C-alpha positions in Angstrom: 13.5 -8.2 -5.2 12.1 -6.4 -2.2 8.6 -5.1 -1.6 8.1 -2.0 0.5 4.7 -1.2 2.0 4.1 2.6 2.1 2.9 3.8 5.5 -0.3 5.7 5.9 -0.8 4.9 9.6 -2.8 1.8 8.9 -3.1 -0.1 12.2 -5.7 -2.4 13.8 -7.0 -2.6 17.3 -6.4 -6.1 18.9 -9.0 -5.3 21.6 -11.8 -5.0 19.0 -14.7 -7.4 19.6 -16.2 -8.3 16.3 -19.4 -9.7 17.7 -20.3 -6.8 20.0 -18.4 -4.3 17.8 -16.8 -2.7 20.8 -13.2 -1.9 21.8 -11.4 -1.6 25.1 -12.0 1.8 26.8 -8.3 1.8 27.9 -7.0 1.5 24.3 -4.4 4.1 23.2 -4.1 3.8 19.4 -0.4 4.4 19.0 0.5 2.3 22.0 -1.8 -0.6 21.6 -2.8 -0.9 17.9 -0.8 -3.2 15.6 1.0 -2.7 12.3 0.7 -5.4 9.7 4.2 -6.7 10.5 3.1 -7.2 14.1 0.0 -9.1 13.1 1.8 -11.8 11.0 3.7 -14.1 13.3 4.6 -17.1 11.1 5.6 -15.3 7.9 6.6 -12.0 6.4 4.2 -9.8 4.5 6.7 -7.3 3.1 10.5 -6.6 3.2 10.3 -3.0 4.4 8.3 0.2 5.0 8.4 3.3 2.8 7.6 6.6 4.6 7.0 9.8 2.8 7.9 13.2 4.2 4.8 14.5 2.6 2.7 12.1 4.7 4.4 13.1 7.9 4.2 16.8 7.3 1.4 19.0 5.9 2.0 20.2 2.4 0.4 23.0 0.4 -2.1 23.9 3.2 -3.3 20.3 3.5 -3.2 18.1 6.6 -0.6 15.4 7.0 -1.4 11.9 8.2 0.7 12.4 11.3 -0.4 14.3 14.4 2.2 16.7 15.8 2.8 14.4 18.7 3.5 11.5 16.2 5.9 13.7 14.2 7.8 14.7 17.2 8.0 11.1 18.5 9.1 9.8 15.0 12.0 12.4 15.0 12.9 11.8 18.6 12.9 8.0 18.6 13.7 7.2 14.9 11.6 5.2 12.5 12.7 1.8 13.6 11.5 2.4 17.1 8.4 4.3 15.9 7.3 1.3 13.8 8.4 -1.1 16.5 10.8 -3.0 14.2 13.1 -4.4 16.8 14.7 -6.0 18.6 12.7 -9.0 17.6 14.4 -11.8 15.7 12.3 -11.2 12.6 10.9 -7.6 12.5 14.4 -6.0 12.9 15.2 -7.3 9.4 12.6 -5.1 7.8 14.2 -2.1 6.1 13.1 1.5 5.9 13.0 3.7 2.9 12.2 7.4 2.8 10.9 9.6 0.0 9.3 13.1 -0.3 5.9 12.0 -1.4 5.8 13.9 -4.7 2.1 13.2 -5.2 1.3 15.4 -2.2 2.7 18.5 -3.9 2.1 17.6 -7.5 0.2 20.9 -8.1 3.0 23.1 -6.6 5.4 24.9 -8.9 8.3 23.3 -7.1 8.9 20.8 -4.3 8.3 22.4 -0.9 11.2 20.6 0.8 14.8 21.9 0.5 17.4 19.2 0.0 19.1 19.8 3.3 15.8 19.4 5.2 15.2 16.1 3.5 18.7 14.9 4.3 18.1 15.7 7.9 14.8 13.9 7.9 16.3 10.8 6.5 19.3 10.8 8.8 17.3 11.7 11.9 14.7 8.9 11.3 17.4 6.4 10.6 16.3 5.2 7.2 18.3 2.6 5.3 17.5 4.2 2.0 16.7 7.8 1.1 15.2 9.0 -2.2 16.2 12.4 -3.7 13.8 15.3 -3.9 11.7 15.1 -7.2 8.9 16.8 -9.1 6.6 14.2 -10.6 5.6 14.1 -14.3 2.1 12.7 -14.8 2.0 13.1 -18.6 2.8 10.0 -20.7 3.3 11.2 -24.2 5.8 9.2 -26.3 4.7 11.2 -29.4 6.4 14.2 -27.9 9.7 12.5 -28.8 9.2 12.8 -32.5 11.4 15.9 -32.2 13.8 14.1 -29.7 14.5 16.5 -26.9 13.8 19.5 -29.2 12.1 22.5 -27.6 9.1 22.2 -29.8 8.4 18.5 -28.9 7.8 18.7 -25.1 5.9 21.4 -23.1 8.4 23.6 -21.3 6.8 23.0 -17.9 7.2 19.2 -18.3 10.8 19.4 -19.4 11.4 21.8 -16.5 10.2 19.2 -14.0 12.6 16.6 -15.4 15.5 19.1 -15.4 14.6 20.2 -11.8 14.4 16.6 -10.6 17.9 15.9 -12.0 19.3 19.1 -10.6 17.9 18.2 -7.1 19.3 14.7 -7.5 22.8 16.2 -8.1 22.4 18.5 -5.0 21.1 15.6 -3.0 24.1 13.3 -3.7 26.6 16.1 -3.1 25.0 16.8 0.3 24.9 13.1 1.1 28.6 12.7 0.4 29.5 15.9 2.1 27.8 14.9 5.3 28.9 11.3 5.3 25.4 10.0 5.9 24.6 6.4 6.5 21.6 5.8 4.4 21.8 4.6 0.8 20.9 7.4 -1.6 18.6 6.9 -4.6 18.2 9.4 -7.4 14.8 9.8 -9.1 14.1 9.3 -12.8 11.1 11.2 -14.2 9.9 11.1 -17.8 7.0 11.3 -20.2 8.1 8.4 -22.5 10.5 5.4 -22.7 13.2 7.5 -24.3 12.9 10.4 -21.7 13.1 7.9 -18.8 16.2 6.4 -20.3 17.7 9.9 -20.6 17.0 10.5 -16.9 18.7 7.2 -16.0 21.8 7.9 -18.0 22.0 11.4 -16.4 21.6 10.0 -12.9 24.3 7.4 -13.5 26.6 10.1 -14.8 25.9 12.1 -11.6 27.0 9.0 -9.6 23.9 7.0 -8.6 23.9 3.2 -8.7 20.4 2.9 -7.2 17.6 4.8 -9.1 13.9 5.2 -8.2 11.6 5.5 -11.2 8.7 7.8 -10.5 5.5 8.8 -12.3 4.6 5.2 -13.2 1.4 4.8 -11.3 -1.0 5.9 -14.1 0.6 3.8 -16.8 -1.1 0.8 -18.3 0.9 -2.4 -18.2 2.1 -2.3 -21.9 3.5 1.2 -21.4 5.1 0.3 -18.1 6.8 -2.8 -19.6 8.1 -0.6 -22.4 9.4 2.0 -20.0 11.2 -0.6 -17.9 12.7 -2.2 -21.0 14.0 1.2 -22.2 15.5 2.0 -18.9 17.1 -1.5 -18.7 18.9 -0.8 -22.0 20.3 2.5 -20.5 21.4 1.3 -17.1 24.8 0.0 -16.2 25.1 -3.6 -15.0 25.6 -2.6 -11.4 22.7 0.0 -11.3 19.7 -1.1 -9.4 16.1 0.2 -9.9 13.2 0.9 -7.6 9.7 1.2 -9.1 7.6 3.8 -7.2 4.0 2.8 -6.6 3.9 -0.1 -9.0 2.5 -3.6 -8.8 2.5 -6.0 -11.8 3.1 -9.4 -10.3 2.7 -11.1 -13.7 5.8 -9.3 -14.9 7.9 -9.5 -11.7 10.4 -12.0 -13.1 11.0 -9.8 -16.2 11.4 -6.7 -14.0 14.0 -8.5 -11.9 15.9 -9.4 -15.0 15.9 -5.7 -16.0 17.6 -4.7 -12.8 14.6 -3.9 -10.6 15.6 -4.6 -7.1 12.7 -3.2 -5.2 9.2 -1.6 -5.5 6.5 -0.2 -3.3 2.7 -0.1 -3.5 -0.4 0.3 -1.3 -2.7 -1.3 -3.9 -3.2 -4.7 -2.1 -4.2 -2.9 1.1 -6.4 -0.2 -0.5 -8.2 -2.7 -2.8 -9.7 -4.3 0.3 -12.0 -1.3 0.8 -11.6 1.0 -2.2 -12.2 -1.4 -5.1 -15.7 -2.2 -6.3 -15.1 -5.9 -6.6 -11.5 -7.1 -6.1 -11.5 -6.9 -2.3 -10.0 -10.3 -1.1 -6.9 -11.8 -2.5 -6.0 -15.5 -3.0 -3.0 -16.8 -4.8 -5.0 -17.5 -7.9 -7.7 -14.8 -8.0 -9.7 -12.1 -6.1 -13.1 -12.2 -4.6 -15.7 -9.5 -3.8 -16.3 -8.8 -0.1 -19.8 -9.0 1.3 -21.1 -5.6 2.0 -23.0 -5.3 5.3 -22.7 -1.6 6.1 -23.4 -0.4 9.6 -26.8 1.4 10.0 -25.2 3.5 12.7 -21.7 4.4 11.4 -22.0 4.4 7.6 -22.2 8.0 6.5 -23.9 7.4 3.2 -26.6 5.3 4.8 -27.1 7.7 7.6 -27.7 10.6 5.2 -30.4 8.6 3.4 -32.1 7.7 6.7 -32.1 11.4 7.7 -33.4 12.4 4.3 -36.3 9.9 4.8 -35.2 7.7 1.9 -34.6 4.7 4.1 -36.6 3.4 7.1 -34.1 3.0 9.9 -35.9 0.1 11.6 -36.2 -1.8 8.4 -32.6 -1.3 7.6 -31.5 -2.3 11.1 -33.6 -5.5 10.9 -32.1 -6.4 7.5 -28.5 -5.7 8.8 -28.9 -7.9 11.9 -30.4 -10.7 9.8 -27.3 -10.6 7.5 -25.0 -10.7 10.5 -26.8 -13.6 12.2 -26.8 -15.7 9.0 -23.2 -14.9 8.2 -22.2 -15.9 11.7 -24.1 -19.2 11.3 -22.5 -19.7 7.8 -19.1 -19.1 9.3 -19.9 -21.8 11.9 -21.1 -24.1 9.1 -24.6 -24.5 10.6 -26.9 -26.4 8.2 -29.7 -23.8 7.9 -27.2 -21.1 6.9 -26.9 -22.1 3.2 -25.4 -20.1 0.4 -29.0 -19.5 -0.9 -30.2 -18.2 2.5 -27.3 -15.9 3.1 -27.4 -14.6 -0.5 -31.1 -13.8 -0.1 -30.4 -11.8 3.1 -27.6 -9.9 1.5 -29.8 -9.0 -1.5 -32.6 -7.9 0.8 -30.2 -5.5 2.6 -28.5 -4.4 -0.6 -31.9 -3.3 -2.0 -32.0 -0.9 1.0 -28.4 0.4 1.2 -27.5 0.2 -2.6 -30.8 0.0 -4.5 -29.1 1.1 -7.8 -27.0 -2.1 -8.2 -26.7 -5.8 -7.5 -23.7 -7.9 -6.6 -25.6 -11.1 -6.4 -23.4 -13.2 -8.7 -20.1 -11.9 -7.2 -21.5 -12.7 -3.7 -22.5 -16.1 -4.8 -19.0 -16.9 -6.0 -17.5 -15.6 -2.7 -19.9 -17.7 -0.5 -19.5 -20.8 -2.6 -15.7 -20.6 -2.4 -15.5 -19.4 1.2 -11.8 -18.7 0.5 -11.0 -17.5 4.1 -11.4 -21.1 5.3 -8.5 -22.3 3.2 -6.2 -19.4 3.9 -3.4 -20.0 6.4 -2.7 -16.4 7.4 -3.1 -15.1 10.9 -5.8 -12.6 9.9 -8.1 -15.3 8.4 -7.4 -17.8 11.2 -8.3 -15.2 13.8 -11.3 -13.5 12.1 -13.0 -16.4 10.2 -15.9 -15.0 8.2 -15.5 -11.5 9.5 -12.5 -11.0 7.2 -14.9 -11.1 4.2 -17.3 -8.5 5.5 -17.1 -5.1 4.0 -18.0 -3.3 7.2 -16.0 -0.8 9.3 -12.3 -0.1 9.4 -11.3 -2.9 11.7 -12.6 -5.6 9.3 -11.6 -3.8 6.1 -8.1 -2.9 7.2 -7.4 -6.5 8.4 -8.6 -7.7 5.0 -6.1 -5.3 3.5 -3.4 -6.8 5.7 -4.4 -10.3 4.4 -4.1 -8.9 0.8 -0.6 -7.6 1.5 0.4 -11.0 2.9 -1.0 -12.9 -0.1 0.5 -10.3 -2.5 3.9 -11.0 -1.0 3.4 -14.7 -1.5 2.6 -14.0 -5.1 5.7 -12.0 -5.5 7.9 -14.7 -4.1 6.2 -17.3 -6.3 6.7 -15.0 -9.3 10.4 -14.9 -8.5 10.6 -18.7 -8.3 11.3 -18.8 -4.5 10.4 -21.6 -2.1 7.6 -20.1 0.0 7.6 -22.9 2.6 11.3 -22.5 3.1 11.0 -18.8 3.5 8.2 -19.1 6.0 10.0 -21.8 8.0 12.9 -19.4 8.4 10.6 -16.7 9.9 8.5 -18.6 12.4 9.7 -16.9 15.5 7.1 -14.6 17.0 7.6 -11.6 19.4 5.4 -11.1 22.5 3.6 -8.2 20.7 2.7 -10.5 17.8 1.3 -13.1 20.2 -1.2 -10.4 21.4 -3.1 -10.5 18.2 -4.2 -14.1 18.4 
């Protein structure tokens, strides 16, 4: 089973100085900054990258994640060169998957991308896999199936999204065959219940697909997700493979593989590093809360409170610097920087920047375990205690890279694979990767 990391232009600056919090004045982001696969030298963090057309291009009046210069370079050079996937001995084995990014136009009456445009995008970028145009269904209502596929059971706009997705999948496969394109096509199954997802899979197989992406699963709770995958498994042909869009459920990874799931994608491990309230740092057995030391100059929320007169800037600055000094000493294992001393400093600063809550117990667990000291990934070895600080994009994003690496290890373990053997086979580093150390 393969794990694809969706791209949202998450890179880190190798010139960033964590002590002075400065970066090289000569830095050019797209030229110098590193993707996660360039950071990890000794082992792989994912099997491929998923890129959404809706991320590259603006949709519905919104702004895309890519600047115009980046879009043009992506189309000119192709995705493999854009993401710097070759010709290294390890990175060239990462695969590329393209989709339309249905979440970016979920409120639109129909997908904004014509099938032929999507085909050209996939072929022009040199993707290994391309997912058909779809219109996502976010409702999960098995009770609608009481009148199985009867007009009174399902809202017409929901049924219309499923029918349109199947129609576009049919057009997509025809255009793919007609053009003799190189990428592997995937049809998309959308539904509102286990039965309706199974219906989509049967229809897609009848159209001619043997690789099917299952969409609309992100909001589902685990029991519902397991039920949907089981229903689809009963409907799929033995040679049909499945891709789960936006789903991570490591505890069920072995069962999913037995049901025909060959791949999945998710940004959750990366995003949890700086979006989650408590599960910010992954280990193989559990998660830990990152230690929040927001920048007095640079944290928008704190700066607003200072301007409003709610927070004294000098007091906040002194508390911030005290935390940073003690944490640096704690990282260096200096005797006076005890868990108790560091925790007291963190609480003192928390009373200033987040007076409505306390994370004392979570912080205590993190400090007592100091999990970064036992981690063997390149991020933790290079950053030390900085990886556990919830402070600025350079630290937070690197912690996200660490989470992706650990998540991949969890996946391999869930599939019963020998992690040490896998890592030994991927030890060769490229010159760009050496630059991170």
